ZAVEXKOL-857424 format. One record per atom (N, C-alpha, C, O): x, y, z; atom name; residue in three letters. Coordinates in Angstrom, 1 decimal. Layout:
BEGIN
{x X y Y z Z atom CA type ala}
...
//
This chain:
BEGIN
{x 234.9 y 163.3 z 229.8 atom N type met}
{x 234.5 y 162.0 z 229.4 atom CA type met}
{x 233.0 y 162.0 z 229.1 atom C type met}
{x 232.2 y 162.4 z 230.0 atom O type met}
{x 232.6 y 161.5 z 227.9 atom N type ala}
{x 231.2 y 161.5 z 227.6 atom CA type ala}
{x 231.0 y 160.4 z 226.5 atom C type ala}
{x 231.8 y 160.0 z 225.8 atom O type ala}
{x 229.7 y 160.0 z 226.5 atom N type asn}
{x 229.3 y 159.0 z 225.5 atom CA type asn}
{x 228.9 y 159.8 z 224.2 atom C type asn}
{x 228.1 y 160.8 z 224.3 atom O type asn}
{x 229.4 y 159.4 z 223.1 atom N type ile}
{x 229.0 y 160.0 z 221.8 atom CA type ile}
{x 228.1 y 159.0 z 221.1 atom C type ile}
{x 228.5 y 157.8 z 221.0 atom O type ile}
{x 227.0 y 159.4 z 220.5 atom N type lys}
{x 226.2 y 158.6 z 219.7 atom CA type lys}
{x 226.8 y 158.4 z 218.3 atom C type lys}
{x 227.0 y 159.4 z 217.7 atom O type lys}
{x 227.1 y 157.2 z 217.9 atom N type ile}
{x 227.6 y 156.9 z 216.6 atom CA type ile}
{x 226.5 y 156.3 z 215.8 atom C type ile}
{x 225.9 y 155.3 z 216.2 atom O type ile}
{x 226.2 y 156.9 z 214.6 atom N type val}
{x 225.1 y 156.5 z 213.7 atom CA type val}
{x 225.7 y 156.0 z 212.4 atom C type val}
{x 226.6 y 156.7 z 211.8 atom O type val}
{x 225.2 y 154.9 z 211.9 atom N type phe}
{x 225.6 y 154.4 z 210.6 atom CA type phe}
{x 224.4 y 154.5 z 209.6 atom C type phe}
{x 223.3 y 154.1 z 210.0 atom O type phe}
{x 224.6 y 154.9 z 208.4 atom N type phe}
{x 223.6 y 155.0 z 207.4 atom CA type phe}
{x 223.8 y 154.2 z 206.1 atom C type phe}
{x 225.0 y 153.8 z 205.8 atom O type phe}
{x 222.7 y 153.8 z 205.5 atom N type ala}
{x 222.8 y 153.1 z 204.2 atom CA type ala}
{x 223.6 y 151.8 z 204.2 atom C type ala}
{x 223.4 y 151.0 z 205.1 atom O type ala}
{x 224.5 y 151.6 z 203.3 atom N type ser}
{x 225.2 y 150.4 z 203.2 atom CA type ser}
{x 226.1 y 150.2 z 204.4 atom C type ser}
{x 226.5 y 149.0 z 204.8 atom O type ser}
{x 226.5 y 151.2 z 205.1 atom N type leu}
{x 227.3 y 151.1 z 206.3 atom CA type leu}
{x 226.5 y 150.4 z 207.4 atom C type leu}
{x 227.1 y 149.6 z 208.2 atom O type leu}
{x 225.3 y 150.8 z 207.5 atom N type arg}
{x 224.4 y 150.2 z 208.5 atom CA type arg}
{x 224.4 y 148.7 z 208.3 atom C type arg}
{x 224.4 y 147.9 z 209.3 atom O type arg}
{x 224.3 y 148.2 z 207.1 atom N type glu}
{x 224.2 y 146.8 z 206.8 atom CA type glu}
{x 225.6 y 146.2 z 207.1 atom C type glu}
{x 225.6 y 145.1 z 207.7 atom O type glu}
{x 226.7 y 146.8 z 206.7 atom N type ala}
{x 228.0 y 146.2 z 207.0 atom CA type ala}
{x 228.3 y 146.2 z 208.5 atom C type ala}
{x 228.9 y 145.2 z 209.0 atom O type ala}
{x 227.9 y 147.2 z 209.2 atom N type met}
{x 228.2 y 147.2 z 210.7 atom CA type met}
{x 227.2 y 146.4 z 211.5 atom C type met}
{x 227.4 y 146.1 z 212.6 atom O type met}
{x 226.1 y 146.0 z 210.8 atom N type lys}
{x 225.1 y 145.2 z 211.5 atom CA type lys}
{x 224.4 y 145.9 z 212.7 atom C type lys}
{x 224.0 y 145.2 z 213.6 atom O type lys}
{x 224.4 y 147.2 z 212.6 atom N type cys}
{x 223.7 y 148.0 z 213.6 atom CA type cys}
{x 223.4 y 149.4 z 213.1 atom C type cys}
{x 224.1 y 149.8 z 212.2 atom O type cys}
{x 222.4 y 150.0 z 213.6 atom N type asp}
{x 222.0 y 151.4 z 213.2 atom CA type asp}
{x 222.9 y 152.4 z 214.0 atom C type asp}
{x 223.3 y 153.4 z 213.4 atom O type asp}
{x 223.1 y 152.1 z 215.3 atom N type glu}
{x 223.9 y 153.1 z 216.1 atom CA type glu}
{x 224.5 y 152.4 z 217.3 atom C type glu}
{x 224.2 y 151.2 z 217.6 atom O type glu}
{x 225.4 y 153.1 z 217.9 atom N type leu}
{x 226.1 y 152.6 z 219.1 atom CA type leu}
{x 226.5 y 153.8 z 219.9 atom C type leu}
{x 226.6 y 154.9 z 219.4 atom O type leu}
{x 226.9 y 153.6 z 221.1 atom N type glu}
{x 227.5 y 154.6 z 222.0 atom CA type glu}
{x 229.0 y 154.4 z 222.1 atom C type glu}
{x 229.5 y 153.2 z 222.3 atom O type glu}
{x 229.8 y 155.5 z 222.0 atom N type leu}
{x 231.2 y 155.4 z 222.2 atom CA type leu}
{x 231.7 y 156.3 z 223.3 atom C type leu}
{x 231.4 y 157.5 z 223.2 atom O type leu}
{x 232.4 y 155.8 z 224.2 atom N type leu}
{x 232.9 y 156.6 z 225.3 atom CA type leu}
{x 234.2 y 157.3 z 224.9 atom C type leu}
{x 235.2 y 156.6 z 224.5 atom O type leu}
{x 234.2 y 158.6 z 224.9 atom N type leu}
{x 235.4 y 159.4 z 224.6 atom CA type leu}
{x 235.9 y 160.1 z 225.8 atom C type leu}
{x 235.1 y 160.8 z 226.5 atom O type leu}
{x 237.1 y 159.9 z 226.1 atom N type glu}
{x 237.7 y 160.6 z 227.3 atom CA type glu}
{x 238.4 y 161.9 z 226.9 atom C type glu}
{x 238.4 y 162.9 z 227.7 atom O type glu}
{x 238.9 y 162.0 z 225.7 atom N type thr}
{x 239.6 y 163.2 z 225.2 atom CA type thr}
{x 239.1 y 163.4 z 223.8 atom C type thr}
{x 238.7 y 162.5 z 223.1 atom O type thr}
{x 239.3 y 164.6 z 223.3 atom N type pro}
{x 239.0 y 164.9 z 221.8 atom CA type pro}
{x 239.8 y 164.0 z 220.9 atom C type pro}
{x 241.0 y 163.8 z 221.1 atom O type pro}
{x 239.2 y 163.5 z 219.9 atom N type leu}
{x 239.9 y 162.7 z 218.9 atom CA type leu}
{x 239.4 y 163.2 z 217.5 atom C type leu}
{x 238.3 y 163.8 z 217.4 atom O type leu}
{x 240.3 y 163.0 z 216.5 atom N type thr}
{x 239.8 y 163.3 z 215.1 atom CA type thr}
{x 238.9 y 162.2 z 214.6 atom C type thr}
{x 238.8 y 161.1 z 215.2 atom O type thr}
{x 238.1 y 162.6 z 213.6 atom N type ile}
{x 237.2 y 161.6 z 213.0 atom CA type ile}
{x 238.0 y 160.4 z 212.5 atom C type ile}
{x 237.6 y 159.2 z 212.7 atom O type ile}
{x 239.2 y 160.6 z 212.0 atom N type leu}
{x 240.0 y 159.5 z 211.5 atom CA type leu}
{x 240.4 y 158.6 z 212.7 atom C type leu}
{x 240.4 y 157.3 z 212.6 atom O type leu}
{x 240.8 y 159.1 z 213.8 atom N type gln}
{x 241.1 y 158.3 z 215.0 atom CA type gln}
{x 239.9 y 157.5 z 215.5 atom C type gln}
{x 240.1 y 156.4 z 215.9 atom O type gln}
{x 238.7 y 158.1 z 215.4 atom N type ile}
{x 237.5 y 157.4 z 215.8 atom CA type ile}
{x 237.2 y 156.3 z 214.8 atom C type ile}
{x 236.9 y 155.2 z 215.2 atom O type ile}
{x 237.4 y 156.5 z 213.5 atom N type lys}
{x 237.2 y 155.5 z 212.5 atom CA type lys}
{x 238.2 y 154.3 z 212.8 atom C type lys}
{x 237.8 y 153.2 z 212.7 atom O type lys}
{x 239.4 y 154.7 z 213.1 atom N type gln}
{x 240.4 y 153.6 z 213.3 atom CA type gln}
{x 240.1 y 152.8 z 214.6 atom C type gln}
{x 240.2 y 151.6 z 214.6 atom O type gln}
{x 239.6 y 153.5 z 215.6 atom N type arg}
{x 239.2 y 152.8 z 216.9 atom CA type arg}
{x 238.1 y 151.9 z 216.6 atom C type arg}
{x 238.1 y 150.7 z 217.0 atom O type arg}
{x 237.0 y 152.4 z 215.9 atom N type leu}
{x 235.8 y 151.6 z 215.7 atom CA type leu}
{x 236.2 y 150.4 z 214.7 atom C type leu}
{x 235.7 y 149.3 z 215.0 atom O type leu}
{x 237.0 y 150.7 z 213.7 atom N type ala}
{x 237.4 y 149.6 z 212.8 atom CA type ala}
{x 238.1 y 148.5 z 213.6 atom C type ala}
{x 237.8 y 147.3 z 213.3 atom O type ala}
{x 238.9 y 148.8 z 214.5 atom N type glu}
{x 239.6 y 147.8 z 215.3 atom CA type glu}
{x 238.7 y 147.1 z 216.3 atom C type glu}
{x 238.7 y 145.9 z 216.3 atom O type glu}
{x 237.9 y 147.9 z 217.0 atom N type glu}
{x 237.0 y 147.3 z 218.0 atom CA type glu}
{x 235.9 y 146.4 z 217.4 atom C type glu}
{x 235.6 y 145.4 z 218.0 atom O type glu}
{x 235.4 y 146.8 z 216.3 atom N type leu}
{x 234.3 y 146.1 z 215.6 atom CA type leu}
{x 234.8 y 145.2 z 214.5 atom C type leu}
{x 233.9 y 144.4 z 214.0 atom O type leu}
{x 236.0 y 145.2 z 214.2 atom N type gly}
{x 236.5 y 144.3 z 213.1 atom CA type gly}
{x 236.0 y 144.7 z 211.8 atom C type gly}
{x 235.7 y 143.8 z 211.0 atom O type gly}
{x 235.8 y 146.0 z 211.5 atom N type gln}
{x 235.1 y 146.5 z 210.3 atom CA type gln}
{x 236.0 y 147.5 z 209.6 atom C type gln}
{x 235.9 y 148.7 z 209.8 atom O type gln}
{x 236.9 y 147.0 z 208.8 atom N type ser}
{x 237.8 y 147.9 z 208.1 atom CA type ser}
{x 237.1 y 148.8 z 207.0 atom C type ser}
{x 237.7 y 149.8 z 206.5 atom O type ser}
{x 235.9 y 148.5 z 206.7 atom N type ile}
{x 235.1 y 149.4 z 205.8 atom CA type ile}
{x 235.1 y 150.8 z 206.2 atom C type ile}
{x 235.0 y 151.7 z 205.4 atom O type ile}
{x 235.2 y 151.1 z 207.5 atom N type leu}
{x 235.1 y 152.5 z 208.0 atom CA type leu}
{x 236.4 y 153.3 z 207.6 atom C type leu}
{x 236.3 y 154.5 z 207.5 atom O type leu}
{x 237.4 y 152.6 z 207.2 atom N type leu}
{x 238.7 y 153.2 z 206.9 atom CA type leu}
{x 238.8 y 153.6 z 205.4 atom C type leu}
{x 239.7 y 154.2 z 204.9 atom O type leu}
{x 237.8 y 153.1 z 204.6 atom N type glu}
{x 237.8 y 153.5 z 203.2 atom CA type glu}
{x 237.6 y 155.0 z 203.0 atom C type glu}
{x 236.8 y 155.6 z 203.7 atom O type glu}
{x 238.3 y 155.5 z 202.1 atom N type glu}
{x 238.3 y 156.9 z 201.8 atom CA type glu}
{x 236.9 y 157.5 z 201.5 atom C type glu}
{x 236.6 y 158.6 z 201.7 atom O type glu}
{x 236.1 y 156.6 z 200.9 atom N type lys}
{x 234.8 y 157.1 z 200.5 atom CA type lys}
{x 233.8 y 157.3 z 201.6 atom C type lys}
{x 232.7 y 157.9 z 201.5 atom O type lys}
{x 234.1 y 156.8 z 202.8 atom N type val}
{x 233.2 y 156.9 z 204.0 atom CA type val}
{x 233.2 y 158.3 z 204.5 atom C type val}
{x 234.3 y 158.9 z 204.8 atom O type val}
{x 232.0 y 159.0 z 204.5 atom N type lys}
{x 231.9 y 160.4 z 204.9 atom CA type lys}
{x 231.4 y 160.4 z 206.4 atom C type lys}
{x 230.9 y 159.4 z 206.9 atom O type lys}
{x 231.5 y 161.6 z 207.0 atom N type ala}
{x 231.1 y 161.8 z 208.3 atom CA type ala}
{x 230.4 y 163.1 z 208.5 atom C type ala}
{x 230.6 y 164.1 z 207.7 atom O type ala}
{x 229.6 y 163.2 z 209.6 atom N type ala}
{x 228.9 y 164.4 z 210.0 atom CA type ala}
{x 229.0 y 164.5 z 211.5 atom C type ala}
{x 228.8 y 163.5 z 212.2 atom O type ala}
{x 229.3 y 165.7 z 212.0 atom N type ile}
{x 229.4 y 166.0 z 213.4 atom CA type ile}
{x 228.1 y 166.8 z 213.7 atom C type ile}
{x 228.0 y 167.9 z 213.2 atom O type ile}
{x 227.2 y 166.3 z 214.6 atom N type asp}
{x 226.0 y 167.0 z 214.9 atom CA type asp}
{x 225.3 y 167.6 z 213.7 atom C type asp}
{x 224.9 y 168.7 z 213.6 atom O type asp}
{x 225.2 y 166.7 z 212.6 atom N type phe}
{x 224.4 y 167.0 z 211.4 atom CA type phe}
{x 225.2 y 168.0 z 210.4 atom C type phe}
{x 224.6 y 168.4 z 209.4 atom O type phe}
{x 226.4 y 168.3 z 210.7 atom N type asp}
{x 227.2 y 169.1 z 209.8 atom CA type asp}
{x 228.3 y 168.2 z 209.2 atom C type asp}
{x 229.1 y 167.5 z 209.9 atom O type asp}
{x 228.5 y 168.3 z 207.8 atom N type phe}
{x 229.5 y 167.5 z 207.2 atom CA type phe}
{x 230.9 y 167.8 z 207.8 atom C type phe}
{x 231.1 y 169.0 z 208.2 atom O type phe}
{x 231.7 y 166.8 z 207.9 atom N type ala}
{x 233.0 y 166.9 z 208.6 atom CA type ala}
{x 234.1 y 166.2 z 207.8 atom C type ala}
{x 233.8 y 165.3 z 207.0 atom O type ala}
{x 235.3 y 166.5 z 208.0 atom N type arg}
{x 236.5 y 165.8 z 207.4 atom CA type arg}
{x 237.2 y 165.0 z 208.4 atom C type arg}
{x 237.0 y 165.1 z 209.6 atom O type arg}
{x 238.0 y 164.1 z 207.9 atom N type asp}
{x 238.7 y 163.1 z 208.8 atom CA type asp}
{x 239.6 y 163.8 z 209.8 atom C type asp}
{x 239.9 y 163.2 z 210.9 atom O type asp}
{x 240.1 y 165.0 z 209.5 atom N type asp}
{x 241.0 y 165.7 z 210.5 atom CA type asp}
{x 240.2 y 166.6 z 211.4 atom C type asp}
{x 240.8 y 167.3 z 212.3 atom O type asp}
{x 238.9 y 166.7 z 211.3 atom N type asp}
{x 238.1 y 167.5 z 212.2 atom CA type asp}
{x 238.1 y 166.8 z 213.6 atom C type asp}
{x 238.0 y 165.6 z 213.7 atom O type asp}
{x 238.1 y 167.6 z 214.6 atom N type leu}
{x 238.2 y 167.1 z 216.0 atom CA type leu}
{x 236.8 y 166.9 z 216.6 atom C type leu}
{x 235.9 y 167.7 z 216.4 atom O type leu}
{x 236.6 y 165.8 z 217.3 atom N type val}
{x 235.4 y 165.5 z 218.0 atom CA type val}
{x 235.6 y 165.7 z 219.5 atom C type val}
{x 236.3 y 164.8 z 220.1 atom O type val}
{x 235.1 y 166.7 z 220.0 atom N type asp}
{x 235.3 y 167.0 z 221.4 atom CA type asp}
{x 234.1 y 166.4 z 222.2 atom C type asp}
{x 232.9 y 166.9 z 222.0 atom O type asp}
{x 234.3 y 165.5 z 223.1 atom N type pro}
{x 233.2 y 164.8 z 223.8 atom CA type pro}
{x 232.4 y 165.8 z 224.7 atom C type pro}
{x 231.3 y 165.5 z 225.1 atom O type pro}
{x 233.0 y 166.9 z 225.1 atom N type ala}
{x 232.3 y 167.9 z 225.9 atom CA type ala}
{x 231.3 y 168.7 z 225.1 atom C type ala}
{x 230.4 y 169.3 z 225.6 atom O type ala}
{x 231.4 y 168.7 z 223.7 atom N type lys}
{x 230.6 y 169.5 z 222.9 atom CA type lys}
{x 229.7 y 168.7 z 221.9 atom C type lys}
{x 228.6 y 169.1 z 221.5 atom O type lys}
{x 230.2 y 167.5 z 221.4 atom N type val}
{x 229.6 y 166.8 z 220.4 atom CA type val}
{x 228.6 y 165.7 z 221.0 atom C type val}
{x 229.0 y 165.0 z 221.9 atom O type val}
{x 227.5 y 165.6 z 220.4 atom N type arg}
{x 226.5 y 164.6 z 220.8 atom CA type arg}
{x 226.4 y 163.4 z 219.9 atom C type arg}
{x 226.2 y 162.3 z 220.3 atom O type arg}
{x 226.6 y 163.7 z 218.5 atom N type glu}
{x 226.4 y 162.7 z 217.6 atom CA type glu}
{x 227.4 y 162.7 z 216.4 atom C type glu}
{x 227.7 y 163.8 z 215.9 atom O type glu}
{x 227.9 y 161.6 z 216.0 atom N type leu}
{x 228.8 y 161.4 z 214.9 atom CA type leu}
{x 228.2 y 160.4 z 214.0 atom C type leu}
{x 227.9 y 159.3 z 214.4 atom O type leu}
{x 228.0 y 160.8 z 212.7 atom N type ala}
{x 227.3 y 159.9 z 211.8 atom CA type ala}
{x 228.3 y 159.5 z 210.7 atom C type ala}
{x 229.1 y 160.4 z 210.2 atom O type ala}
{x 228.2 y 158.3 z 210.2 atom N type phe}
{x 229.1 y 157.8 z 209.1 atom CA type phe}
{x 228.1 y 157.3 z 208.0 atom C type phe}
{x 227.1 y 156.7 z 208.3 atom O type phe}
{x 228.5 y 157.6 z 206.7 atom N type phe}
{x 227.7 y 157.3 z 205.6 atom CA type phe}
{x 228.5 y 157.2 z 204.3 atom C type phe}
{x 229.5 y 157.8 z 204.2 atom O type phe}
{x 228.0 y 156.4 z 203.4 atom N type pro}
{x 228.7 y 156.3 z 202.1 atom CA type pro}
{x 228.4 y 157.6 z 201.3 atom C type pro}
{x 227.5 y 158.3 z 201.7 atom O type pro}
{x 229.2 y 157.8 z 200.3 atom N type pro}
{x 229.0 y 159.1 z 199.5 atom CA type pro}
{x 227.5 y 159.0 z 198.9 atom C type pro}
{x 227.0 y 158.0 z 198.5 atom O type pro}
{x 226.9 y 160.2 z 198.8 atom N type val}
{x 225.6 y 160.3 z 198.3 atom CA type val}
{x 225.7 y 160.7 z 196.9 atom C type val}
{x 226.4 y 161.6 z 196.4 atom O type val}
{x 224.9 y 159.9 z 196.1 atom N type thr}
{x 224.9 y 160.3 z 194.6 atom CA type thr}
{x 223.4 y 160.6 z 194.3 atom C type thr}
{x 222.5 y 160.2 z 195.0 atom O type thr}
{x 223.3 y 161.4 z 193.3 atom N type gly}
{x 221.9 y 161.7 z 192.9 atom CA type gly}
{x 221.9 y 162.3 z 191.5 atom C type gly}
{x 223.0 y 162.4 z 190.8 atom O type gly}
{x 220.8 y 162.6 z 191.0 atom N type gly}
{x 220.7 y 163.1 z 189.6 atom CA type gly}
{x 219.4 y 163.8 z 189.4 atom C type gly}
{x 219.2 y 164.3 z 188.3 atom O type gly}
//
């Protein structure tokens, strides 16, 4: 069991009305499971949109990637990045 730092960037930060929060994880969960949990607890379905991306400890991750509370310190969520 460990606290994972959850960070929100760009428009997600505005939608969530916070920059970051701590999430207590007792067992490993997928990113999708964490998105679902946060969406329910915070009443923010925006996290469930397909376009929302994630990073585990600064490495891009997919919804089916596992977040192990014994190993992971930070999980970040952000909208897709565009550039030119």
